[in-house]
TORVEX-441362 format. One record per residue (C-alpha): y, x, z. Coordinates in steps of 0.02 Angstrom, whole numbers, padded with zeros to 5 digits. Layout:
<sites>
+--------+--------+--------+
!     py !     px !     pz !
+--------+--------+--------+
!      Y !      X !      Z !
...
+--------+--------+--------+
</sites>
This chain:
<sites>
+--------+--------+--------+
!     py !     px !     pz !
+--------+--------+--------+
!  00969 !  00151 !  00110 !
!  01084 !  00297 !  00070 !
!  01003 !  00402 !  00206 !
!  00831 !  00361 !  00138 !
!  00881 !  00421 ! -00036 !
!  00954 !  00583 !  00035 !
!  00798 !  00609 !  00139 !
!  00687 !  00583 ! -00012 !
!  00785 !  00710 ! -00115 !
!  00774 !  00834 !  00028 !
!  00584 !  00828 !  00030 !
!  00549 !  00802 ! -00156 !
!  00485 !  00980 ! -00175 !
!  00362 !  00953 ! -00033 !
!  00304 !  00793 ! -00119 !
!  00275 !  00892 ! -00278 !
!  00173 !  01023 ! -00185 !
!  00069 !  00890 ! -00098 !
!  00032 !  00809 ! -00265 !
! -00022 !  00977 ! -00337 !
! -00130 !  01010 ! -00184 !
! -00216 !  00841 ! -00195 !
! -00257 !  00867 ! -00379 !
! -00326 !  01042 ! -00347 !
! -00430 !  00984 ! -00198 !
! -00502 !  00841 ! -00300 !
! -00578 !  00961 ! -00425 !
! -00613 !  01108 ! -00311 !
! -00786 !  01182 ! -00341 !
! -00805 !  01072 ! -00494 !
! -00863 !  01160 ! -00652 !
! -00786 !  01028 ! -00765 !
! -00622 !  01015 ! -00670 !
! -00493 !  00905 ! -00754 !
! -00612 !  00883 ! -00901 !
! -00706 !  00761 ! -00790 !
! -00549 !  00652 ! -00794 !
! -00588 !  00621 ! -00977 !
! -00777 !  00619 ! -00968 !
! -00795 !  00498 ! -00822 !
! -00708 !  00347 ! -00902 !
! -00790 !  00385 ! -01069 !
! -00965 !  00390 ! -00994 !
! -00930 !  00236 ! -00888 !
! -00871 !  00143 ! -01043 !
! -01029 !  00190 ! -01137 !
! -01142 !  00131 ! -00995 !
! -01049 ! -00034 ! -00970 !
! -01045 ! -00066 ! -01157 !
! -01232 ! -00035 ! -01169 !
! -01269 ! -00151 ! -01022 !
! -01149 ! -00294 ! -01056 !
! -01117 ! -00294 ! -01244 !
! -01263 ! -00412 ! -01275 !
! -01193 ! -00538 ! -01150 !
! -01004 ! -00529 ! -01172 !
! -00965 ! -00418 ! -01322 !
! -01087 ! -00474 ! -01456 !
! -01010 ! -00448 ! -01627 !
! -00850 ! -00374 ! -01556 !
! -00827 ! -00196 ! -01615 !
! -00676 ! -00173 ! -01501 !
! -00775 ! -00221 ! -01345 !
! -00782 ! -00039 ! -01281 !
! -00592 ! -00036 ! -01280 !
! -00588 ! -00201 ! -01185 !
! -00698 ! -00123 ! -01051 !
! -00602 !  00041 ! -01049 !
! -00431 ! -00039 ! -01024 !
! -00491 ! -00137 ! -00873 !
! -00594 !  00005 ! -00800 !
! -00454 !  00133 ! -00810 !
! -00329 !  00024 ! -00716 !
! -00453 ! -00034 ! -00586 !
! -00516 !  00143 ! -00553 !
! -00339 !  00206 ! -00525 !
! -00298 !  00063 ! -00407 !
! -00459 !  00088 ! -00310 !
! -00448 !  00277 ! -00291 !
! -00260 !  00276 ! -00256 !
! -00269 !  00145 ! -00118 !
! -00420 !  00228 ! -00038 !
! -00333 !  00397 ! -00038 !
! -00173 !  00322 !  00033 !
! -00269 !  00233 !  00169 !
! -00338 !  00400 !  00232 !
! -00179 !  00500 !  00203 !
! -00102 !  00487 !  00377 !
! -00261 !  00526 !  00472 !
! -00312 !  00667 !  00354 !
! -00142 !  00751 !  00381 !
! -00141 !  00725 !  00569 !
! -00130 !  00912 !  00603 !
!  00028 !  00934 !  00502 !
!  00106 !  00774 !  00570 !
!  00083 !  00836 !  00749 !
!  00158 !  01008 !  00714 !
!  00297 !  00987 !  00585 !
!  00422 !  00849 !  00552 !
!  00400 !  00778 !  00379 !
!  00440 !  00599 !  00328 !
!  00271 !  00518 !  00349 !
!  00286 !  00410 !  00193 !
!  00269 !  00572 !  00094 !
!  00081 !  00573 !  00125 !
!  00032 !  00402 !  00053 !
!  00158 !  00430 ! -00087 !
!  00080 !  00598 ! -00131 !
! -00095 !  00524 ! -00128 !
! -00047 !  00384 ! -00246 !
!  00055 !  00492 ! -00364 !
! -00079 !  00627 ! -00379 !
! -00203 !  00494 ! -00432 !
! -00073 !  00422 ! -00551 !
! -00057 !  00590 ! -00639 !
! -00246 !  00595 ! -00661 !
! -00243 !  00415 ! -00722 !
! -00111 !  00454 ! -00854 !
! -00217 !  00600 ! -00916 !
! -00368 !  00485 ! -00930 !
! -00271 !  00374 ! -01052 !
! -00306 !  00509 ! -01182 !
! -00483 !  00439 ! -01189 !
! -00415 !  00265 ! -01226 !
! -00308 !  00332 ! -01368 !
! -00454 !  00427 ! -01446 !
! -00577 !  00282 ! -01431 !
! -00449 !  00160 ! -01504 !
! -00424 !  00271 ! -01656 !
! -00612 !  00294 ! -01679 !
! -00641 !  00106 ! -01672 !
! -00494 !  00075 ! -01788 !
! -00387 ! -00019 ! -01662 !
! -00218 !  00041 ! -01721 !
! -00061 !  00028 ! -01616 !
!  00073 ! -00100 ! -01658 !
!  00250 ! -00121 ! -01595 !
!  00176 ! -00213 ! -01446 !
!  00110 ! -00046 ! -01384 !
!  00281 ! -00014 ! -01306 !
!  00249 ! -00161 ! -01189 !
!  00115 ! -00055 ! -01105 !
!  00252 !  00032 ! -01005 !
!  00272 ! -00126 ! -00898 !
!  00093 ! -00140 ! -00834 !
!  00087 !  00050 ! -00813 !
!  00239 !  00044 ! -00699 !
!  00179 ! -00111 ! -00607 !
!  00008 ! -00036 ! -00568 !
!  00097 !  00113 ! -00489 !
!  00213 !  00003 ! -00385 !
!  00069 ! -00109 ! -00331 !
! -00036 !  00041 ! -00279 !
!  00109 !  00117 ! -00182 !
!  00141 ! -00045 ! -00090 !
! -00040 ! -00083 ! -00048 !
! -00068 !  00100 ! -00006 !
!  00072 !  00100 !  00122 !
!  00005 ! -00058 !  00203 !
! -00170 !  00014 !  00213 !
! -00113 !  00185 !  00274 !
! -00021 !  00101 !  00417 !
! -00160 ! -00017 !  00467 !
! -00295 !  00116 !  00452 !
! -00212 !  00218 !  00590 !
! -00244 !  00078 !  00714 !
! -00401 !  00001 !  00638 !
! -00525 !  00133 !  00580 !
! -00649 !  00005 !  00515 !
! -00525 ! -00048 !  00383 !
! -00595 !  00088 !  00269 !
! -00762 ! -00005 !  00258 !
! -00682 ! -00177 !  00243 !
! -00570 ! -00119 !  00101 !
! -00720 ! -00053 !  00004 !
! -00797 ! -00226 !  00013 !
! -00634 ! -00310 ! -00038 !
! -00617 ! -00191 ! -00185 !
! -00782 ! -00259 ! -00249 !
! -00708 ! -00434 ! -00248 !
! -00553 ! -00369 ! -00338 !
! -00661 ! -00284 ! -00470 !
! -00760 ! -00440 ! -00511 !
! -00602 ! -00546 ! -00521 !
! -00515 ! -00421 ! -00635 !
! -00623 ! -00465 ! -00788 !
! -00665 ! -00284 ! -00827 !
! -00818 ! -00318 ! -00935 !
! -00803 ! -00504 ! -00977 !
! -00672 ! -00622 ! -01046 !
! -00619 ! -00760 ! -00927 !
! -00590 ! -00884 ! -01067 !
! -00772 ! -00869 ! -01121 !
! -00841 ! -00909 ! -00949 !
! -00884 ! -01087 ! -00901 !
! -00777 ! -01091 ! -00744 !
! -00671 ! -01246 ! -00772 !
! -00556 ! -01272 ! -00624 !
! -00587 ! -01100 ! -00549 !
! -00470 ! -00995 ! -00656 !
! -00354 ! -00985 ! -00506 !
! -00470 ! -00854 ! -00431 !
! -00418 ! -00736 ! -00572 !
! -00238 ! -00794 ! -00582 !
! -00202 ! -00747 ! -00400 !
! -00268 ! -00571 ! -00427 !
! -00115 ! -00462 ! -00469 !
! -00226 ! -00324 ! -00540 !
! -00304 ! -00446 ! -00663 !
! -00131 ! -00500 ! -00720 !
! -00079 ! -00319 ! -00746 !
! -00238 ! -00284 ! -00845 !
! -00206 ! -00438 ! -00954 !
! -00038 ! -00373 ! -01014 !
! -00102 ! -00195 ! -01034 !
! -00239 ! -00262 ! -01147 !
! -00114 ! -00368 ! -01242 !
! -00011 ! -00212 ! -01277 !
! -00163 ! -00114 ! -01336 !
! -00231 ! -00253 ! -01447 !
! -00062 ! -00296 ! -01522 !
! -00028 ! -00461 ! -01436 !
!  00131 ! -00524 ! -01350 !
!  00145 ! -00516 ! -01162 !
!  00081 ! -00656 ! -01052 !
!  00238 ! -00718 ! -00964 !
!  00149 ! -00790 ! -00813 !
!  00049 ! -00630 ! -00789 !
!  00208 ! -00526 ! -00804 !
!  00311 ! -00629 ! -00681 !
!  00170 ! -00647 ! -00554 !
!  00117 ! -00463 ! -00558 !
!  00299 ! -00406 ! -00549 !
!  00338 ! -00515 ! -00397 !
!  00175 ! -00467 ! -00311 !
!  00195 ! -00280 ! -00346 !
!  00374 ! -00266 ! -00285 !
!  00337 ! -00384 ! -00141 !
!  00191 ! -00276 ! -00083 !
!  00301 ! -00120 ! -00093 !
!  00439 ! -00200 !  00011 !
!  00314 ! -00265 !  00140 !
!  00223 ! -00098 !  00141 !
!  00383 !  00000 !  00172 !
!  00435 ! -00120 !  00310 !
!  00267 ! -00112 !  00400 !
!  00258 !  00076 !  00379 !
!  00432 !  00112 !  00447 !
!  00409 ! -00010 !  00590 !
!  00250 !  00076 !  00650 !
!  00267 !  00259 !  00598 !
!  00329 !  00316 !  00768 !
!  00167 !  00253 !  00846 !
!  00056 !  00355 !  00730 !
!  00060 !  00510 !  00841 !
! -00025 !  00413 !  00981 !
! -00173 !  00359 !  00874 !
! -00212 !  00500 !  00752 !
+--------+--------+--------+
</sites>
């Protein structure tokens, strides 16, 4: 453990440079650049509100914020895990030529997307003020789901980045599974308003849904859901531990498959 910490400190500057590179590459040849980080969630919120407000948000002036909170967290998780999954193969040239701790690559992919995600929260703040959803003391609870979504994405990203080296088709399978995750994360509807008696477990086993629940509670001035907090915490840290174990156990084999 001590050696791992020393190793991480030794390469922290490289991690920083990789994060900067990923952010720059993401918006290379884009006229809007980082401005798109703010426009994309705003435009998506407007479209989803227009489409679903008649079904799920009728009479609820804060419905756009409900959509935005779920969409922002899901989008980060989706983009971060996809980027991490490809990180080892996309850096195959560097891995073959220079020794660098291989975990740096999925870490950099996740953290670069996390920086972009944090910037996109500006949209949520502005929309909340416009719609008169004022922050309360519960807003400080938002730090917990924001940390958990990062840990969950790091853990799942390390698992995917390892498996994707050996199973190339995982990229397509994960895209399909992300669709399932999206629809069980209650991004544009409220679970309690659906007539799904006896099937709530489908949502309760989704760690992303539980993270979104407490993020929404913080934004709307409600106390944290204890079950959601405990479950998402255990799942997030568990995925990180499993991801690190699987990654370290297989990293020496990467060179034979990339």
